[in-house]
N, C-alpha and C positions, 0 to 999 in steps of 0.2 A: 481546851476550847474556851472561848470567852463569849458570854452573852453581853452585848453592849447596848448602851442607850444613847439616844440623841435628844438634846434638849431643844425644844421649839416652843416659843411663847410660854415658857414657864412649865411646860408639861413634858414628861418623858415618854418615849415610845420605843418599843423593842425593835432592834434591827437584825437580830439573828446572830449566828456564829460568825465572828470576824476577828480582825486584829485591832482595829482602832476606829473610833467614831469621834464626832465633833460635839463639843458643848460650847454654848455661848457664854459661859461664866469665865471669869478672868483667872481664877486660880483654884487650887484644890489642896486640902490639908492631908498630909501623909505621915506615916509613922517615922519616928526618929530611931527606933530600935532596928539594928541590923538583923533582919530575919532571913532565913534560908528561902522562904517562900517569895522573897522579892528578887531572887536570882535563880534563873533556870539552870545556868551552868551547862555542863556537858552531859545532859540527860535526855536529849530529844531524839526526834526522828526527822525524816525528810518530808517532802510533800508541801502542804500549805501550813505546816506548823513551824514555830520559831523557838521551840523549847531546847535550845542548845547554844553553843557559843563558838566564836571563831577559834581556829586551831592553833594560833600562835599570837605573839605579842606585837607583831608588825602588821599593820593593816594596809594591804594593797587594795586599790579600788579603781573603778572605772565608771564614769558617768556616761552610760550608753546612749540614752536619748532623753534629754531633759530640756524643758523650757528654760528660758533665761532665769525666771524667778526661782525655780527649784534648783537649777545649777548653782546659783549663788547661795541658796539656803543650805545646800549640802556643804559647800565650801565653808560657810560660816560655822556649821556644826563641827566639821573636822578640825578647822583651825583653832576655834575658840573653846571647844568643849571635849573633844577626843584627844587632841595632841597634848593638852596639859596633864592627862592621866598617864599611867604606866604603859599604855599602848602607843607605839610609835607609828605615826601615819607616814607611809611611804609616798614618794612622788607619784602622781596619777599615771597609770599605765596608758599606753596609746590604744590598746584594745584589750578586751577580756580574754584570758587564757586559763589554763589549768591551775595557775598559781594565784589567781585573783580571789581575794577574800570577800569583797563586797562589790556587787554591780548594781547601779541605780538606774531605774527606768521610770518614765511616766507616759501616760496615755489616757485617753478617755475610755476607761474600762467599763464593762457592763456586768458580765457574770464571770470574770476571771476566777479560777480556782473554785467555782461553784458559789461564790459569794455575790450578793447583790451590792453593786457599787453605787456611789453617790448619784443621785438623780431626783426625779420628782418625788419618789417615796423615801428619799434619804438612803444612807447605807455606808459601806466601807469607803474610806478615803486613802488608806495606806495599808501595805502588807509587807511583812518580813518573812521570807520563804527560804528555808535551807534547801538547796537543790543538789548538794553533794555532801554526803556524810561519810566519814572515815572513823570507824569505831564509834565513839560517842561524841565526837567533835565535828563541827561543820567546816568543810573545806571551802564552801562558797555559799554566800547569801545573795539572793536577788531581792532588792528592796524596790517596791512599786508605789507610785503616787498617782492619784486620780486627778487628771487635769480639769475634769468638770467641777472639781472643788478648788484646786490650787490656783487656777487661773483667775479666780475672782477674789482671792484673799490677799491680805497685806503681807509684807516681808516677814513680820513676826509670826504670823500664823503658819507660813511655810517653814520657817525655822523651827517652830515647835513640832511640826510633823516630821521634819528631817531628823531632829533630835530623838524623837520617840522611836522611829523605825530603825535608826542607826543603833540606838540603845539595845534593841532586841538582838541585833547581830553581835553585840558584846555580851550577851547572856542575861541582860536585864529583863525581868518580867514586869507585868503591871504592878503598880504600887498600891498599898493599902490606903484607903481614903480616911486616914485618921492621923492624929498627931499634929506636929507643927512644922514639919519640913516639906518644902515644895520642890518638885522636880518635874521633868517633862515626861515621866513614865506612868501617869495614872491611866486607868482603863478608858476614861472619858477625857479626850484631849482638851487641854487648857492652854492659855496664852503664856506658857512658860517655855523658854528656849534653851535651858541648861539642865545638866544633871545635878541632882542634889548631892550633898556630901555623903549621904547614905549610899547612893548609887556608886559614887567614886570609890568608896571603901570596897564595895563588891568587885569593881573592875580591877583595882590595884591589887587586891588579894588573890586574884585569879589569873593574872597575866604577868 
């Protein structure tokens, strides 16, 4: 579980247990040491948690219901930041089936999975959810984005969110906020749209 913070007018407020929140800062400092705690790997469960990884090195995916902005943001993440790793991105499927590794959704969520989503009181803007587990590896992830936040953001903010949630599906956990290396996986979302070399080491070592 992650206790997250949102930065508003220079002050932080707690938003509860969630997967990701938004910060208005432009970047965050993270560790350069390859730590096991930065990679969840094949150790998780199902439900609303993302503490596991995809079950194979070929990522099949389907964009089930996405606004144009998030549709393009996901394409950017897959083409520019997942495909260059040791994960092979398959051609998009025409619909989700039992072999789909990642399904992307967006909607104006309110209390999905028991979390408070973006709104007047702030809240969750994205969620990586393993919905099918075989042994200790995830057969399918559902990744969700909240349109009440994404609709008002720039392309780069949407790309940062897509990068972050897709990273969870590859076993990446939230990064430590120390060191000199920047990537899209800190617990408080920043305007970074790529995986760090630290993240890529984890991905390539496990697929």
